[in-house]
VMD Tcl script that draws the C-alpha trace (Angstrom):
set ca {
  {-64.83 -36.43 25.95}
  {-67.36 -38.03 24.67}
  {-70.62 -36.34 25.51}
  {-73.17 -37.52 27.38}
  {-76.22 -39.91 26.49}
  {-73.81 -40.40 23.45}
  {-72.50 -43.79 23.83}
  {-72.38 -44.69 20.12}
  {-69.07 -46.81 19.43}
  {-67.22 -44.68 16.81}
  {-67.36 -45.68 12.94}
  {-64.39 -47.66 12.64}
  {-64.04 -46.18 8.74}
  {-63.78 -42.31 9.67}
  {-61.54 -43.75 11.79}
  {-59.90 -45.15 9.68}
  {-59.98 -41.58 7.72}
  {-58.68 -40.25 10.36}
  {-55.25 -42.24 10.73}
  {-54.79 -41.79 6.93}
  {-55.21 -37.69 7.54}
  {-51.96 -38.23 9.89}
  {-50.36 -40.65 8.10}
  {-50.37 -39.60 4.99}
  {-49.59 -36.16 5.81}
  {-53.31 -34.12 4.35}
  {-56.74 -34.37 3.56}
  {-55.77 -34.95 -0.32}
  {-53.04 -37.71 0.87}
  {-55.62 -39.64 2.40}
  {-58.62 -39.54 -0.30}
  {-55.61 -40.36 -2.71}
  {-54.78 -44.01 -0.62}
  {-58.21 -44.45 -0.35}
  {-59.57 -44.47 -3.26}
  {-62.61 -41.34 -1.77}
  {-62.98 -37.90 -2.42}
  {-61.60 -35.52 -0.15}
  {-65.04 -34.76 0.40}
  {-65.56 -37.54 1.48}
  {-62.76 -37.70 4.75}
  {-63.67 -34.08 5.69}
  {-67.07 -35.61 5.76}
  {-66.13 -38.11 8.07}
  {-63.34 -35.92 10.03}
  {-65.94 -33.86 10.96}
  {-68.33 -37.12 12.11}
  {-65.97 -38.56 14.39}
  {-65.21 -34.81 15.56}
  {-68.85 -34.00 16.37}
  {-69.07 -37.72 17.88}
  {-65.81 -36.81 19.67}
  {-66.61 -33.58 21.35}
  {-63.54 -31.99 19.92}
  {-61.26 -31.00 17.33}
  {-59.08 -33.53 15.89}
  {-57.13 -30.91 13.94}
  {-55.83 -27.72 14.71}
  {-54.29 -25.34 11.30}
  {-51.39 -24.01 11.16}
  {-50.51 -21.75 8.33}
  {-51.69 -24.10 5.11}
  {-50.59 -27.63 7.55}
  {-53.27 -29.51 8.94}
  {-51.73 -30.98 13.07}
  {-53.08 -33.11 15.31}
  {-55.29 -31.20 18.14}
  {-53.92 -32.35 21.50}
  {-56.91 -34.22 21.62}
  {-56.43 -36.09 18.58}
  {-52.93 -37.09 19.74}
  {-54.44 -38.57 23.10}
  {-57.17 -40.54 20.28}
  {-54.29 -41.18 17.63}
  {-52.98 -44.44 18.77}
  {-56.24 -45.69 20.04}
  {-57.18 -45.32 17.03}
  {-54.35 -47.34 15.50}
  {-54.82 -50.24 17.55}
  {-58.48 -50.06 16.59}
  {-57.32 -50.25 12.82}
  {-55.51 -52.69 12.86}
  {-57.13 -54.81 14.89}
  {-60.19 -54.88 11.91}
  {-57.69 -55.28 9.75}
  {-56.00 -58.58 11.83}
  {-60.10 -59.43 11.25}
  {-60.54 -59.08 8.31}
  {-57.00 -60.82 7.28}
  {-58.72 -64.28 9.39}
  {-62.20 -63.39 7.91}
  {-60.61 -64.19 4.13}
  {-58.08 -66.76 5.55}
  {-61.47 -68.97 6.25}
  {-63.31 -68.28 3.62}
  {-60.01 -69.48 0.97}
  {-60.15 -72.22 3.55}
  {-56.31 -70.78 4.08}
  {-57.11 -71.79 7.74}
  {-59.85 -72.90 10.23}
  {-61.00 -76.03 11.78}
  {-63.51 -79.18 11.25}
  {-64.45 -80.74 14.63}
  {-66.18 -84.40 12.69}
  {-67.24 -87.37 14.49}
  {-66.95 -91.47 12.63}
  {-68.34 -94.43 13.82}
  {-64.79 -96.80 14.76}
  {-65.53 -98.96 11.58}
  {-65.58 -95.56 9.64}
  {-62.24 -93.43 11.55}
  {-60.28 -96.68 11.12}
  {-60.76 -97.92 7.59}
  {-62.12 -95.80 4.97}
  {-62.71 -91.77 6.82}
  {-58.19 -91.48 6.81}
  {-57.68 -91.18 2.84}
  {-60.37 -88.50 2.81}
  {-58.75 -86.59 5.33}
  {-55.37 -86.86 3.77}
  {-56.99 -86.01 0.38}
  {-58.30 -82.53 2.42}
  {-55.08 -82.14 3.96}
  {-53.32 -81.80 1.19}
  {-55.93 -78.94 -0.07}
  {-55.67 -77.43 2.70}
  {-53.26 -77.56 4.65}
  {-54.00 -74.62 7.09}
  {-57.52 -76.23 7.69}
  {-57.20 -78.73 12.00}
  {-59.49 -81.65 11.80}
  {-60.54 -83.31 15.50}
  {-61.78 -86.86 14.53}
  {-63.56 -88.27 17.20}
  {-64.08 -91.96 17.03}
  {-66.46 -94.27 19.05}
  {-70.49 -95.37 19.08}
  {-72.80 -94.56 16.91}
  {-74.90 -93.46 19.62}
  {-72.40 -91.56 21.69}
  {-71.26 -89.65 18.52}
  {-74.92 -88.78 16.85}
  {-75.29 -87.45 20.48}
  {-72.75 -84.94 20.18}
  {-73.87 -84.17 16.31}
  {-76.98 -83.14 18.14}
  {-74.90 -81.02 21.02}
  {-73.58 -78.76 18.61}
  {-69.66 -80.27 19.81}
  {-69.60 -81.94 15.93}
  {-70.44 -80.07 12.69}
  {-71.07 -83.75 10.67}
  {-70.21 -87.30 11.93}
  {-70.12 -90.40 10.19}
  {-72.67 -91.96 11.60}
  {-74.65 -96.43 11.16}
  {-78.33 -96.32 11.57}
  {-79.03 -93.53 11.88}
  {-82.69 -91.86 11.35}
  {-83.92 -88.64 9.80}
  {-84.08 -85.66 12.20}
  {-85.09 -82.94 11.16}
  {-82.84 -79.79 10.36}
  {-80.41 -82.48 9.63}
  {-79.16 -83.95 6.30}
  {-77.32 -87.76 5.76}
  {-75.84 -88.57 3.09}
  {-75.47 -92.63 2.28}
  {-71.50 -92.15 2.66}
  {-69.98 -96.50 2.58}
  {-72.25 -98.99 2.27}
  {-70.69 -102.47 3.77}
  {-71.41 -105.88 4.73}
  {-70.84 -108.24 7.96}
  {-68.58 -110.94 6.26}
  {-67.59 -114.56 8.68}
  {-63.39 -114.98 8.04}
  {-61.25 -117.78 8.15}
  {-57.72 -118.28 8.51}
  {-56.59 -119.78 5.20}
  {-55.79 -123.12 6.81}
  {-59.55 -123.61 8.07}
  {-61.45 -126.74 6.26}
  {-63.96 -123.59 4.99}
  {-61.04 -121.38 3.91}
  {-62.49 -122.66 -0.17}
  {-65.71 -122.25 0.12}
  {-67.35 -118.77 -0.55}
  {-70.71 -119.21 1.39}
  {-71.18 -121.70 4.26}
  {-75.03 -122.52 5.66}
  {-74.95 -120.05 9.14}
  {-76.42 -123.91 10.85}
  {-72.51 -125.05 10.26}
  {-71.83 -122.01 13.20}
  {-72.97 -123.53 16.24}
  {-70.30 -126.20 15.69}
  {-67.45 -123.77 15.99}
  {-66.24 -121.09 18.78}
  {-67.24 -118.13 17.50}
  {-65.52 -114.23 17.70}
  {-68.11 -111.20 17.48}
  {-68.56 -107.18 18.63}
  {-69.74 -107.58 22.11}
  {-73.64 -107.04 22.34}
  {-74.84 -103.13 21.83}
  {-72.21 -102.65 19.71}
  {-74.18 -101.80 15.81}
  {-72.31 -105.32 14.50}
  {-73.44 -107.44 17.16}
  {-76.99 -105.80 16.67}
  {-76.74 -106.45 12.90}
  {-76.13 -110.28 13.54}
  {-78.87 -110.53 16.16}
  {-81.55 -109.74 14.03}
  {-80.92 -111.49 11.07}
  {-80.61 -114.52 13.09}
  {-83.42 -114.16 14.46}
  {-85.31 -113.48 11.99}
  {-83.97 -116.87 10.62}
  {-84.76 -118.51 13.47}
  {-81.14 -119.33 14.25}
  {-79.44 -118.49 17.57}
  {-75.95 -117.78 17.67}
  {-73.56 -118.30 20.55}
  {-70.41 -116.51 20.48}
  {-67.34 -118.01 22.72}
  {-65.52 -114.52 22.61}
  {-66.96 -110.98 22.96}
  {-64.53 -108.30 21.40}
  {-64.66 -104.56 21.56}
  {-61.84 -103.95 18.46}
  {-62.23 -104.91 15.38}
  {-57.89 -105.89 15.44}
  {-58.58 -108.53 18.29}
  {-61.25 -110.17 16.39}
  {-58.99 -111.22 13.19}
  {-56.02 -111.93 16.36}
  {-58.22 -114.06 17.88}
  {-59.04 -114.96 14.45}
  {-55.59 -115.54 12.52}
  {-54.02 -117.57 15.61}
  {-56.82 -120.33 15.74}
  {-59.33 -119.22 18.66}
  {-62.57 -119.80 16.04}
  {-63.95 -117.77 13.49}
  {-65.10 -114.41 13.13}
  {-67.46 -112.04 11.21}
  {-66.48 -108.41 10.96}
  {-67.12 -105.72 7.86}
  {-65.35 -106.66 5.05}
  {-63.67 -103.27 5.20}
  {-61.56 -104.55 7.99}
  {-60.79 -107.17 5.95}
  {-59.32 -105.67 3.11}
  {-55.20 -105.78 4.21}
  {-55.76 -108.77 5.03}
  {-56.72 -110.20 2.00}
  {-54.45 -108.57 -0.26}
  {-51.43 -110.67 2.12}
  {-53.93 -113.27 2.45}
  {-53.57 -114.13 6.54}
  {-57.27 -114.50 6.60}
  {-60.36 -115.28 4.16}
  {-64.08 -113.73 3.74}
  {-66.92 -116.27 3.50}
  {-70.59 -115.12 3.20}
  {-73.63 -116.83 5.02}
  {-76.13 -119.43 3.06}
  {-79.59 -118.32 3.84}
  {-82.01 -118.28 5.47}
  {-79.20 -115.25 6.78}
  {-77.45 -114.14 3.30}
  {-76.17 -110.92 2.86}
  {-75.78 -108.57 6.01}
  {-75.97 -105.04 5.07}
  {-74.38 -101.89 6.68}
  {-75.03 -98.16 5.71}
  {-72.80 -95.68 7.00}
  {-74.03 -91.90 6.58}
  {-72.57 -88.62 6.25}
  {-75.00 -86.75 8.72}
  {-74.96 -82.93 9.75}
  {-76.82 -79.71 10.17}
  {-78.84 -78.78 7.03}
  {-76.91 -75.28 7.40}
  {-73.27 -75.34 7.77}
  {-71.23 -71.87 8.65}
  {-68.62 -73.69 8.61}
  {-66.64 -73.03 5.56}
  {-64.61 -75.98 6.28}
  {-66.73 -78.01 7.33}
  {-68.98 -77.35 4.52}
  {-65.77 -78.36 1.89}
  {-64.93 -81.19 3.89}
  {-68.12 -82.58 3.11}
  {-68.27 -82.06 -0.86}
  {-64.50 -84.13 -0.62}
  {-66.32 -87.25 1.56}
  {-69.72 -87.64 -0.35}
}
mol new
graphics top color blue
foreach p $ca { graphics top sphere $p radius 0.5 }
foreach p [lrange $ca 0 end-1] q [lrange $ca 1 end] { graphics top cylinder $p $q radius 0.2 }
display resetview
């Protein structure tokens, strides 16, 4: 069949022309359906026959009929053409964001309290695109991003990495939280040394919350001695509401509680002062996934 030493794959356009000539019943009709000239159709067929090494059609009077070789190759040619058409459909669907997927990571606080709003908007605009959201520590997600297992991530404390871009995504602060019946509830700011009088509930050592707190208190020359360590903001809030102590969490974490009034937020005064937190949307400089690009644009 194919000549030895010539292992080139058939031209997909030639296979499409071959199938069109059969299905349209002639060169002229095939040219019309494909939007090309009759000489171009004939040229594609000749090139394919040369590659195959045998005629694909035979002349019988005024009719053009398939040869034995043409009959044998037609089902395979149809399969290739169908696969190419499906390939084009999928490529167009990804480009138009009719389908696709995005691998997104977000630090636990952002994944719980901020990112869902953006994902809901993204789904409304592009319902065919699936988003895989992974939450966790910024350190672990940063590693997965740099390994290529995530396409973009919302991280805290991220550095400038070569080949990556970071955008400021969310600015937050750490605040002291107390129940509404606590003696400090009417205050807007308290001296940080007062914390020594209370049982303190904070995130566990190693968390970004703990690092911000530890650094701020060390710089202020104060010691922080928690009574409770938690690995979950909701647990911290529940302990405070149960009267176990006073807590320190991100302001974004307690927005629902401030609305219903079951927690109060206070700032720490000097020498600690405001405790700011910054979260960055980080991704490689080149994003080859149009769905990931669209999600970045929505989140900025």
